[in-house]
Backbone as XML, in Angstrom:
<?xml version="1.0"?>
<chain id="A" units="angstrom">
  <residue number="1" name="MET">
    <atom name="N" x="12.693" y="13.608" z="5.950"/>
    <atom name="CA" x="11.352" y="13.562" z="6.485"/>
    <atom name="C" x="10.650" y="12.338" z="5.914"/>
  </residue>
  <residue number="2" name="TYR">
    <atom name="N" x="9.971" y="11.612" z="6.790"/>
    <atom name="CA" x="9.176" y="10.485" z="6.338"/>
    <atom name="C" x="7.925" y="10.393" z="7.196"/>
  </residue>
  <residue number="3" name="ALA">
    <atom name="N" x="6.992" y="9.556" z="6.741"/>
    <atom name="CA" x="5.739" y="9.380" z="7.468"/>
    <atom name="C" x="5.303" y="7.924" z="7.355"/>
  </residue>
  <residue number="4" name="ILE">
    <atom name="N" x="4.514" y="7.506" z="8.303"/>
    <atom name="CA" x="3.843" y="6.209" z="8.225"/>
    <atom name="C" x="2.419" y="6.516" z="7.820"/>
  </residue>
  <residue number="5" name="ILE">
    <atom name="N" x="2.001" y="5.985" z="6.660"/>
    <atom name="CA" x="0.660" y="6.261" z="6.157"/>
    <atom name="C" x="-0.189" y="5.004" z="6.219"/>
  </residue>
  <residue number="6" name="SER">
    <atom name="N" x="-1.490" y="5.204" z="6.202"/>
    <atom name="CA" x="-2.436" y="4.097" z="6.245"/>
    <atom name="C" x="-3.258" y="4.110" z="4.962"/>
  </residue>
  <residue number="7" name="ASP">
    <atom name="N" x="-3.369" y="2.952" z="4.333"/>
    <atom name="CA" x="-4.171" y="2.819" z="3.126"/>
    <atom name="C" x="-4.919" y="1.500" z="3.180"/>
  </residue>
  <residue number="8" name="ARG">
    <atom name="N" x="-6.202" y="1.562" z="3.352"/>
    <atom name="CA" x="-7.078" y="0.393" z="3.377"/>
    <atom name="C" x="-6.595" y="-0.689" z="4.322"/>
  </residue>
  <residue number="9" name="GLY">
    <atom name="N" x="-6.256" y="-0.283" z="5.561"/>
    <atom name="CA" x="-5.902" y="-1.246" z="6.588"/>
    <atom name="C" x="-4.451" y="-1.687" z="6.609"/>
  </residue>
  <residue number="10" name="ARG">
    <atom name="N" x="-3.633" y="-1.171" z="5.708"/>
    <atom name="CA" x="-2.215" y="-1.510" z="5.699"/>
    <atom name="C" x="-1.397" y="-0.252" z="5.926"/>
  </residue>
  <residue number="11" name="GLN">
    <atom name="N" x="-0.222" y="-0.419" z="6.518"/>
    <atom name="CA" x="0.636" y="0.714" z="6.830"/>
    <atom name="C" x="1.905" y="0.664" z="5.989"/>
  </residue>
  <residue number="12" name="TYR">
    <atom name="N" x="2.354" y="1.840" z="5.535"/>
    <atom name="CA" x="3.531" y="1.946" z="4.691"/>
    <atom name="C" x="4.408" y="3.088" z="5.183"/>
  </residue>
  <residue number="13" name="ARG">
    <atom name="N" x="5.724" y="2.930" z="5.027"/>
    <atom name="CA" x="6.663" y="4.021" z="5.317"/>
    <atom name="C" x="6.844" y="4.789" z="4.020"/>
  </residue>
  <residue number="14" name="ALA">
    <atom name="N" x="6.598" y="6.096" z="4.063"/>
    <atom name="CA" x="6.620" y="6.901" z="2.850"/>
    <atom name="C" x="7.469" y="8.144" z="3.047"/>
  </residue>
  <residue number="15" name="ALA">
    <atom name="N" x="8.326" y="8.412" z="2.073"/>
    <atom name="CA" x="9.113" y="9.637" z="2.009"/>
    <atom name="C" x="8.905" y="10.222" z="0.615"/>
  </residue>
  <residue number="16" name="PRO">
    <atom name="N" x="9.022" y="11.538" z="0.462"/>
    <atom name="CA" x="8.827" y="12.132" z="-0.874"/>
    <atom name="C" x="9.757" y="11.493" z="-1.906"/>
  </residue>
  <residue number="17" name="GLY">
    <atom name="N" x="9.173" y="11.105" z="-3.046"/>
    <atom name="CA" x="9.935" y="10.462" z="-4.115"/>
    <atom name="C" x="9.889" y="8.954" z="-4.097"/>
  </residue>
  <residue number="18" name="ASP">
    <atom name="N" x="9.407" y="8.346" z="-3.016"/>
    <atom name="CA" x="9.321" y="6.880" z="-2.934"/>
    <atom name="C" x="8.208" y="6.358" z="-3.841"/>
  </residue>
  <residue number="19" name="ARG">
    <atom name="N" x="8.391" y="5.132" z="-4.321"/>
    <atom name="CA" x="7.333" y="4.440" z="-5.059"/>
    <atom name="C" x="6.837" y="3.289" z="-4.197"/>
  </residue>
  <residue number="20" name="LEU">
    <atom name="N" x="5.519" y="3.209" z="-4.036"/>
    <atom name="CA" x="4.890" y="2.171" z="-3.218"/>
    <atom name="C" x="3.959" y="1.350" z="-4.084"/>
  </residue>
  <residue number="21" name="THR">
    <atom name="N" x="3.799" y="0.090" z="-3.732"/>
    <atom name="CA" x="2.851" y="-0.791" z="-4.401"/>
    <atom name="C" x="1.714" y="-1.065" z="-3.430"/>
  </residue>
  <residue number="22" name="LEU">
    <atom name="N" x="0.524" y="-0.567" z="-3.764"/>
    <atom name="CA" x="-0.661" y="-0.690" z="-2.922"/>
    <atom name="C" x="-1.654" y="-1.633" z="-3.563"/>
  </residue>
  <residue number="23" name="ASP">
    <atom name="N" x="-2.687" y="-2.009" z="-2.809"/>
    <atom name="CA" x="-3.801" y="-2.733" z="-3.402"/>
    <atom name="C" x="-4.465" y="-1.848" z="-4.447"/>
  </residue>
  <residue number="24" name="ARG">
    <atom name="N" x="-5.184" y="-2.452" z="-5.382"/>
    <atom name="CA" x="-5.773" y="-1.719" z="-6.497"/>
    <atom name="C" x="-6.661" y="-0.584" z="-6.018"/>
  </residue>
  <residue number="25" name="ALA">
    <atom name="N" x="-6.388" y="0.619" z="-6.516"/>
    <atom name="CA" x="-7.177" y="1.809" z="-6.196"/>
    <atom name="C" x="-8.072" y="2.143" z="-7.384"/>
  </residue>
  <residue number="26" name="ASP">
    <atom name="N" x="-9.240" y="2.659" z="-7.101"/>
    <atom name="CA" x="-10.170" y="3.061" z="-8.156"/>
    <atom name="C" x="-9.838" y="4.482" z="-8.609"/>
  </residue>
  <residue number="27" name="ALA">
    <atom name="N" x="-8.692" y="4.649" z="-9.245"/>
    <atom name="CA" x="-8.251" y="5.952" z="-9.716"/>
    <atom name="C" x="-7.549" y="5.771" z="-11.055"/>
  </residue>
  <residue number="28" name="GLU">
    <atom name="N" x="-7.662" y="6.786" z="-11.896"/>
    <atom name="CA" x="-7.011" y="6.747" z="-13.205"/>
    <atom name="C" x="-5.510" y="7.004" z="-13.044"/>
  </residue>
  <residue number="29" name="VAL">
    <atom name="N" x="-4.736" y="6.576" z="-14.028"/>
    <atom name="CA" x="-3.302" y="6.834" z="-14.034"/>
    <atom name="C" x="-3.095" y="8.338" z="-14.152"/>
  </residue>
  <residue number="30" name="GLY">
    <atom name="N" x="-2.269" y="8.897" z="-13.285"/>
    <atom name="CA" x="-2.021" y="10.332" z="-13.267"/>
    <atom name="C" x="-2.839" y="11.070" z="-12.217"/>
  </residue>
  <residue number="31" name="ALA">
    <atom name="N" x="-3.830" y="10.408" z="-11.620"/>
    <atom name="CA" x="-4.654" y="11.034" z="-10.586"/>
    <atom name="C" x="-3.882" y="11.088" z="-9.276"/>
  </residue>
  <residue number="32" name="THR">
    <atom name="N" x="-4.339" y="11.923" z="-8.351"/>
    <atom name="CA" x="-3.703" y="12.015" z="-7.046"/>
    <atom name="C" x="-4.632" y="11.465" z="-5.981"/>
  </residue>
  <residue number="33" name="LEU">
    <atom name="N" x="-4.042" y="10.847" z="-4.978"/>
    <atom name="CA" x="-4.771" y="10.283" z="-3.852"/>
    <atom name="C" x="-4.248" y="10.908" z="-2.570"/>
  </residue>
  <residue number="34" name="ASP">
    <atom name="N" x="-5.105" y="11.008" z="-1.562"/>
    <atom name="CA" x="-4.688" y="11.471" z="-0.251"/>
    <atom name="C" x="-4.718" y="10.288" z="0.708"/>
  </residue>
  <residue number="35" name="ALA">
    <atom name="N" x="-3.667" y="10.171" z="1.524"/>
    <atom name="CA" x="-3.592" y="9.091" z="2.499"/>
    <atom name="C" x="-3.544" y="9.683" z="3.904"/>
  </residue>
  <residue number="36" name="GLN">
    <atom name="N" x="-4.093" y="8.945" z="4.858"/>
    <atom name="CA" x="-4.079" y="9.388" z="6.244"/>
    <atom name="C" x="-2.714" y="9.083" z="6.848"/>
  </residue>
  <residue number="37" name="VAL">
    <atom name="N" x="-2.249" y="10.002" z="7.713"/>
    <atom name="CA" x="-0.904" y="9.907" z="8.278"/>
    <atom name="C" x="-0.991" y="9.490" z="9.746"/>
  </residue>
  <residue number="38" name="LEU">
    <atom name="N" x="-0.269" y="8.434" z="10.098"/>
    <atom name="CA" x="-0.240" y="7.942" z="11.469"/>
    <atom name="C" x="0.932" y="8.512" z="12.267"/>
  </residue>
  <residue number="39" name="LEU">
    <atom name="N" x="2.048" y="8.796" z="11.587"/>
    <atom name="CA" x="3.253" y="9.282" z="12.251"/>
    <atom name="C" x="4.042" y="10.131" z="11.265"/>
  </residue>
  <residue number="40" name="VAL">
    <atom name="N" x="4.606" y="11.233" z="11.765"/>
    <atom name="CA" x="5.475" y="12.080" z="10.947"/>
    <atom name="C" x="6.785" y="12.254" z="11.695"/>
  </residue>
  <residue number="41" name="ALA">
    <atom name="N" x="7.908" y="11.962" z="11.019"/>
    <atom name="CA" x="9.232" y="12.119" z="11.619"/>
    <atom name="C" x="10.046" y="13.060" z="10.749"/>
  </residue>
  <residue number="42" name="ASP">
    <atom name="N" x="10.596" y="14.102" z="11.394"/>
    <atom name="CA" x="11.402" y="15.090" z="10.683"/>
    <atom name="C" x="12.665" y="15.343" z="11.496"/>
  </residue>
  <residue number="43" name="GLY">
    <atom name="N" x="13.678" y="14.549" z="11.247"/>
    <atom name="CA" x="14.924" y="14.689" z="12.012"/>
    <atom name="C" x="14.733" y="14.249" z="13.446"/>
  </residue>
  <residue number="44" name="ALA">
    <atom name="N" x="14.828" y="15.207" z="14.388"/>
    <atom name="CA" x="14.731" y="14.888" z="15.809"/>
    <atom name="C" x="13.302" y="14.922" z="16.337"/>
  </residue>
  <residue number="45" name="THR">
    <atom name="N" x="12.368" y="15.510" z="15.575"/>
    <atom name="CA" x="10.981" y="15.613" z="16.042"/>
    <atom name="C" x="10.130" y="14.507" z="15.448"/>
  </residue>
  <residue number="46" name="VAL">
    <atom name="N" x="9.307" y="13.937" z="16.282"/>
    <atom name="CA" x="8.393" y="12.878" z="15.848"/>
    <atom name="C" x="7.000" y="13.220" z="16.367"/>
  </residue>
  <residue number="47" name="LYS">
    <atom name="N" x="6.021" y="13.220" z="15.467"/>
    <atom name="CA" x="4.632" y="13.454" z="15.865"/>
    <atom name="C" x="3.862" y="12.163" z="15.653"/>
  </residue>
  <residue number="48" name="VAL">
    <atom name="N" x="3.245" y="11.687" z="16.709"/>
    <atom name="CA" x="2.460" y="10.454" z="16.653"/>
    <atom name="C" x="1.000" y="10.810" z="16.830"/>
  </residue>
  <residue number="49" name="GLY">
    <atom name="N" x="0.145" y="10.328" z="15.958"/>
    <atom name="CA" x="-1.279" y="10.619" z="16.036"/>
    <atom name="C" x="-2.009" y="9.613" z="16.895"/>
  </residue>
  <residue number="50" name="SER">
    <atom name="N" x="-3.248" y="9.946" z="17.196"/>
    <atom name="CA" x="-4.078" y="9.020" z="17.966"/>
    <atom name="C" x="-5.488" y="9.004" z="17.389"/>
  </residue>
  <residue number="51" name="PRO">
    <atom name="N" x="-5.800" y="8.306" z="16.350"/>
    <atom name="CA" x="-4.911" y="7.465" z="15.554"/>
    <atom name="C" x="-4.191" y="8.214" z="14.437"/>
  </residue>
  <residue number="52" name="TYR">
    <atom name="N" x="-4.680" y="9.405" z="14.018"/>
    <atom name="CA" x="-4.060" y="10.123" z="12.906"/>
    <atom name="C" x="-3.483" y="11.452" z="13.391"/>
  </residue>
  <residue number="53" name="VAL">
    <atom name="N" x="-2.445" y="11.924" z="12.721"/>
    <atom name="CA" x="-1.833" y="13.207" z="13.045"/>
    <atom name="C" x="-2.739" y="14.307" z="12.507"/>
  </residue>
  <residue number="54" name="ALA">
    <atom name="N" x="-3.128" y="15.229" z="13.382"/>
    <atom name="CA" x="-4.040" y="16.310" z="12.990"/>
    <atom name="C" x="-3.355" y="17.246" z="11.995"/>
  </residue>
  <residue number="55" name="GLY">
    <atom name="N" x="-4.045" y="17.521" z="10.901"/>
    <atom name="CA" x="-3.541" y="18.460" z="9.904"/>
    <atom name="C" x="-2.494" y="17.906" z="8.959"/>
  </residue>
  <residue number="56" name="ALA">
    <atom name="N" x="-2.133" y="16.662" z="9.082"/>
    <atom name="CA" x="-1.113" y="16.071" z="8.206"/>
    <atom name="C" x="-1.777" y="15.190" z="7.163"/>
  </residue>
  <residue number="57" name="LYS">
    <atom name="N" x="-1.234" y="15.212" z="5.945"/>
    <atom name="CA" x="-1.708" y="14.310" z="4.904"/>
    <atom name="C" x="-0.571" y="14.007" z="3.952"/>
  </residue>
  <residue number="58" name="ALA">
    <atom name="N" x="-0.708" y="12.912" z="3.252"/>
    <atom name="CA" x="0.275" y="12.504" z="2.251"/>
    <atom name="C" x="-0.424" y="12.485" z="0.900"/>
  </residue>
  <residue number="59" name="THR">
    <atom name="N" x="0.230" y="13.039" z="-0.097"/>
    <atom name="CA" x="-0.321" y="13.071" z="-1.449"/>
    <atom name="C" x="0.422" y="12.048" z="-2.293"/>
  </residue>
  <residue number="60" name="LEU">
    <atom name="N" x="-0.350" y="11.177" z="-2.948"/>
    <atom name="CA" x="0.203" y="10.100" z="-3.773"/>
    <atom name="C" x="-0.264" y="10.279" z="-5.210"/>
  </residue>
  <residue number="61" name="LYS">
    <atom name="N" x="0.624" y="10.064" z="-6.165"/>
    <atom name="CA" x="0.283" y="10.154" z="-7.584"/>
    <atom name="C" x="0.290" y="8.744" z="-8.171"/>
  </residue>
  <residue number="62" name="VAL">
    <atom name="N" x="-0.786" y="8.364" z="-8.858"/>
    <atom name="CA" x="-0.903" y="7.025" z="-9.445"/>
    <atom name="C" x="-0.014" y="6.949" z="-10.685"/>
  </residue>
  <residue number="63" name="ILE">
    <atom name="N" x="0.918" y="5.983" z="-10.671"/>
    <atom name="CA" x="1.845" y="5.783" z="-11.787"/>
    <atom name="C" x="1.311" y="4.730" z="-12.759"/>
  </residue>
  <residue number="64" name="SER">
    <atom name="N" x="0.885" y="3.570" z="-12.244"/>
    <atom name="CA" x="0.389" y="2.505" z="-13.117"/>
    <atom name="C" x="-0.419" y="1.495" z="-12.316"/>
  </residue>
  <residue number="65" name="HIS">
    <atom name="N" x="-1.132" y="0.650" z="-13.034"/>
    <atom name="CA" x="-1.865" y="-0.476" z="-12.455"/>
    <atom name="C" x="-1.197" y="-1.751" z="-12.951"/>
  </residue>
  <residue number="66" name="THR">
    <atom name="N" x="-0.906" y="-2.674" z="-12.044"/>
    <atom name="CA" x="-0.222" y="-3.912" z="-12.407"/>
    <atom name="C" x="-0.906" y="-5.093" z="-11.728"/>
  </residue>
  <residue number="67" name="ARG">
    <atom name="N" x="-0.339" y="-6.262" z="-11.952"/>
    <atom name="CA" x="-0.783" y="-7.470" z="-11.266"/>
    <atom name="C" x="0.435" y="-8.098" z="-10.597"/>
  </residue>
  <residue number="68" name="GLY">
    <atom name="N" x="0.208" y="-8.705" z="-9.442"/>
    <atom name="CA" x="1.298" y="-9.306" z="-8.678"/>
    <atom name="C" x="1.690" y="-10.668" z="-9.208"/>
  </residue>
  <residue number="69" name="GLU">
    <atom name="N" x="2.583" y="-11.312" z="-8.488"/>
    <atom name="CA" x="3.011" y="-12.662" z="-8.832"/>
    <atom name="C" x="1.851" y="-13.642" z="-8.662"/>
  </residue>
  <residue number="70" name="LYS">
    <atom name="N" x="1.859" y="-14.701" z="-9.450"/>
    <atom name="CA" x="0.821" y="-15.712" z="-9.331"/>
    <atom name="C" x="1.086" y="-16.569" z="-8.102"/>
  </residue>
  <residue number="71" name="VAL">
    <atom name="N" x="0.058" y="-16.755" z="-7.294"/>
    <atom name="CA" x="0.159" y="-17.554" z="-6.075"/>
    <atom name="C" x="-0.630" y="-18.838" z="-6.304"/>
  </residue>
  <residue number="72" name="ILE">
    <atom name="N" x="0.015" y="-19.977" z="-6.099"/>
    <atom name="CA" x="-0.630" y="-21.282" z="-6.293"/>
    <atom name="C" x="-1.000" y="-21.846" z="-4.936"/>
  </residue>
  <residue number="73" name="ILE">
    <atom name="N" x="-2.233" y="-22.275" z="-4.810"/>
    <atom name="CA" x="-2.717" y="-22.912" z="-3.591"/>
    <atom name="C" x="-3.036" y="-24.357" z="-3.937"/>
  </residue>
  <residue number="74" name="ALA">
    <atom name="N" x="-2.408" y="-25.288" z="-3.245"/>
    <atom name="CA" x="-2.645" y="-26.706" z="-3.495"/>
    <atom name="C" x="-3.195" y="-27.353" z="-2.233"/>
  </residue>
  <residue number="75" name="LYS">
    <atom name="N" x="-4.270" y="-28.129" z="-2.399"/>
    <atom name="CA" x="-4.848" y="-28.856" z="-1.271"/>
    <atom name="C" x="-4.769" y="-30.343" z="-1.606"/>
  </residue>
  <residue number="76" name="TYR">
    <atom name="N" x="-4.218" y="-31.114" z="-0.695"/>
    <atom name="CA" x="-3.955" y="-32.519" z="-0.942"/>
    <atom name="C" x="-4.476" y="-33.338" z="0.222"/>
  </residue>
  <residue number="77" name="LYS">
    <atom name="N" x="-5.145" y="-34.443" z="-0.093"/>
    <atom name="CA" x="-5.582" y="-35.386" z="0.940"/>
    <atom name="C" x="-4.956" y="-36.731" z="0.613"/>
  </residue>
  <residue number="78" name="ARG">
    <atom name="N" x="-4.211" y="-37.254" z="1.549"/>
    <atom name="CA" x="-3.496" y="-38.497" z="1.271"/>
    <atom name="C" x="-4.458" y="-39.667" z="1.105"/>
  </residue>
  <residue number="79" name="ARG">
    <atom name="N" x="-4.079" y="-40.594" z="0.258"/>
    <atom name="CA" x="-4.812" y="-41.823" z="-0.033"/>
    <atom name="C" x="-6.200" y="-41.587" z="-0.615"/>
  </residue>
  <residue number="80" name="LYS">
    <atom name="N" x="-6.515" y="-40.418" z="-1.085"/>
    <atom name="CA" x="-7.851" y="-40.133" z="-1.624"/>
    <atom name="C" x="-7.801" y="-39.788" z="-3.108"/>
  </residue>
  <residue number="81" name="HIS">
    <atom name="N" x="-6.615" y="-39.745" z="-3.706"/>
    <atom name="CA" x="-6.459" y="-39.322" z="-5.097"/>
    <atom name="C" x="-7.095" y="-37.955" z="-5.305"/>
  </residue>
  <residue number="82" name="ASN">
    <atom name="N" x="-6.842" y="-37.090" z="-4.346"/>
    <atom name="CA" x="-7.472" y="-35.781" z="-4.373"/>
    <atom name="C" x="-6.385" y="-34.705" z="-4.283"/>
  </residue>
  <residue number="83" name="LEU">
    <atom name="N" x="-6.140" y="-34.035" z="-5.386"/>
    <atom name="CA" x="-5.214" y="-32.912" z="-5.411"/>
    <atom name="C" x="-5.913" y="-31.781" z="-6.147"/>
  </residue>
  <residue number="84" name="ARG">
    <atom name="N" x="-6.216" y="-30.715" z="-5.417"/>
    <atom name="CA" x="-6.881" y="-29.564" z="-6.022"/>
    <atom name="C" x="-5.905" y="-28.393" z="-6.034"/>
  </residue>
  <residue number="85" name="ARG">
    <atom name="N" x="-5.856" y="-27.687" z="-7.159"/>
    <atom name="CA" x="-4.990" y="-26.522" z="-7.277"/>
    <atom name="C" x="-5.823" y="-25.311" z="-7.673"/>
  </residue>
  <residue number="86" name="ASN">
    <atom name="N" x="-5.585" y="-24.224" z="-6.985"/>
    <atom name="CA" x="-6.186" y="-22.943" z="-7.322"/>
    <atom name="C" x="-5.069" y="-21.916" z="-7.333"/>
  </residue>
  <residue number="87" name="GLY">
    <atom name="N" x="-5.333" y="-20.784" z="-7.938"/>
    <atom name="CA" x="-4.341" y="-19.730" z="-7.932"/>
    <atom name="C" x="-4.991" y="-18.384" z="-8.142"/>
  </residue>
  <residue number="88" name="HIS">
    <atom name="N" x="-4.245" y="-17.330" z="-7.857"/>
    <atom name="CA" x="-4.746" y="-15.984" z="-8.109"/>
    <atom name="C" x="-3.581" y="-15.028" z="-8.254"/>
  </residue>
  <residue number="89" name="ARG">
    <atom name="N" x="-3.846" y="-13.875" z="-8.870"/>
    <atom name="CA" x="-2.881" y="-12.792" z="-8.977"/>
    <atom name="C" x="-3.541" y="-11.545" z="-8.423"/>
  </residue>
  <residue number="90" name="SER">
    <atom name="N" x="-2.894" y="-10.903" z="-7.474"/>
    <atom name="CA" x="-3.448" y="-9.698" z="-6.856"/>
    <atom name="C" x="-3.354" y="-8.524" z="-7.822"/>
  </residue>
  <residue number="91" name="GLU">
    <atom name="N" x="-4.396" y="-7.686" z="-7.825"/>
    <atom name="CA" x="-4.412" y="-6.467" z="-8.622"/>
    <atom name="C" x="-3.784" y="-5.361" z="-7.785"/>
  </residue>
  <residue number="92" name="LEU">
    <atom name="N" x="-2.781" y="-4.676" z="-8.326"/>
    <atom name="CA" x="-2.000" y="-3.708" z="-7.572"/>
    <atom name="C" x="-1.959" y="-2.353" z="-8.276"/>
  </residue>
  <residue number="93" name="THR">
    <atom name="N" x="-1.643" y="-1.319" z="-7.511"/>
    <atom name="CA" x="-1.461" y="0.023" z="-8.033"/>
    <atom name="C" x="-0.107" y="0.544" z="-7.565"/>
  </residue>
  <residue number="94" name="VAL">
    <atom name="N" x="0.700" y="1.061" z="-8.488"/>
    <atom name="CA" x="1.984" y="1.642" z="-8.151"/>
    <atom name="C" x="1.784" y="3.160" z="-8.046"/>
  </residue>
  <residue number="95" name="VAL">
    <atom name="N" x="2.183" y="3.719" z="-6.888"/>
    <atom name="CA" x="2.027" y="5.151" z="-6.651"/>
    <atom name="C" x="3.379" y="5.757" z="-6.284"/>
  </residue>
  <residue number="96" name="GLU">
    <atom name="N" x="3.503" y="7.059" z="-6.515"/>
    <atom name="CA" x="4.687" y="7.799" z="-6.108"/>
    <atom name="C" x="4.267" y="8.817" z="-5.055"/>
  </residue>
  <residue number="97" name="VAL">
    <atom name="N" x="5.045" y="8.900" z="-3.985"/>
    <atom name="CA" x="4.750" y="9.841" z="-2.907"/>
    <atom name="C" x="5.219" y="11.226" z="-3.345"/>
  </residue>
  <residue number="98" name="VAL">
    <atom name="N" x="4.276" y="12.181" z="-3.427"/>
    <atom name="CA" x="4.596" y="13.529" z="-3.850"/>
    <atom name="C" x="4.973" y="14.399" z="-2.655"/>
  </residue>
  <residue number="99" name="THR">
    <atom name="N" x="4.063" y="14.471" z="-1.663"/>
    <atom name="CA" x="4.332" y="15.264" z="-0.470"/>
    <atom name="C" x="3.945" y="14.485" z="0.779"/>
  </residue>
  <residue number="100" name="VAL">
    <atom name="N" x="4.625" y="14.797" z="1.855"/>
    <atom name="CA" x="4.325" y="14.189" z="3.157"/>
    <atom name="C" x="4.310" y="15.297" z="4.195"/>
  </residue>
  <residue number="101" name="GLY">
    <atom name="N" x="3.337" y="15.243" z="5.099"/>
    <atom name="CA" x="3.325" y="16.227" z="6.168"/>
    <atom name="C" x="2.123" y="16.991" z="6.122"/>
  </residue>
</chain>
């Protein structure tokens, strides 16, 4: 059994026991989160919501808060002696899928 869940505008495939990396959530480590379910598939049966499946939810447990890889942005203009570099690291939350459906 698996489900497609929605979290802050992004979609993830989730099955019980999976670990997902989401954008930073305002929750303590060990807390549980509920996610909206867009699709539930259980063997031969598939339920598709419009936009969400009625009565279905996914429970996620917060494992840790991390930071992603550093991304470097470079802007260059030829013949101007102009090279600007910026960078950032995304704040992420690692969650484990407890239940789906």
